[in-house]
C-alpha positions, 0 to 999 in steps of 0.5 A: 781596373786591371791588376797592373793598375791595382799593383801600381796603385798599391806600389804608389801608396806603399811608396807614399807611405814609405816616403811619409815614414822616411820623412817622419823618421828624418824629422824625428832623427832631426829632433833627436839630434837637436835635443842631443845637441841642446843637451850636449850644449847644456852639459858643456856649459855646466862643465865650463861653469864647474871648471871655472868654479874649480879654477876660482877655488884653486886660485883662491886656495893657492892665493891663501896658501901663498899669503900664509906662507909669506906671513910665516916667512915674515914671522920667521925672518922677524924671529931670526932678526930678534934672535940676532939682536938678542945674541948681540946683546948677550955678546956685548954683556959677556964682553963687558969689561973694566969699570962698567962691569965692576959698576954693574956687578956692584949695583947687582950685589947692592940690590941683592944685599937688601934681601938679607938681614945680617946673614952670612951670604954666599955670592956666585958668579961666572968663573971669568969674574972670580977676581972681580967678585973677590975684589968687590966682596972685600967691601961687604961684611958677611959676603963671601964668594961661593965655590961653584961658578955659574954659567952666565953672562955676568952678574951674581946669584946671592944666597944666604947660608942659613935661609932659603932665600936666593936672588938671581941677579945675573945679566941673563935673568935681567936680560930675560926680564927686560927682553920680555917687558920690552919685546913689543917696543923692540919689534916696533923699532926693528920693523917700523910697526 
């Protein structure tokens, strides 16, 4: 065997070994790329699931917030409507005149009188009702009109000079009681509940 043949055999062997190493390297590189692609695909799928979960949560939160806001707006609108009704009732009571005002005022004084036994009684009312109250009180023995006017829609506050008894029969206090006791019914009528 000549030296050239030995050199050629070594070269062939080296080329074969180099080819084998290159093939193994390419196979290993393909495996690494495949693994990396599979990992990337898994990461992408996980991220997509996370994004979808986040979107669903944000959608649910936005929907809940919108529902809450709508409910608050409905409640506020109902409060406003009830306030408007209350203000209309107050305006009608304040503007009540003539025989109806006299009839109601007499009824309130009569209801108050039951609380006082033969005592000197002072009646207070709104300034605009002073003449009406003087006229009505002329029919009641021991009742007199007080010096202090009351800021109210109408009606009377009656108190005895000798006791601590005080009866608030103003339209305002009666409206408060009626309003409180019938608010559910009023709401039901206004809002078809």
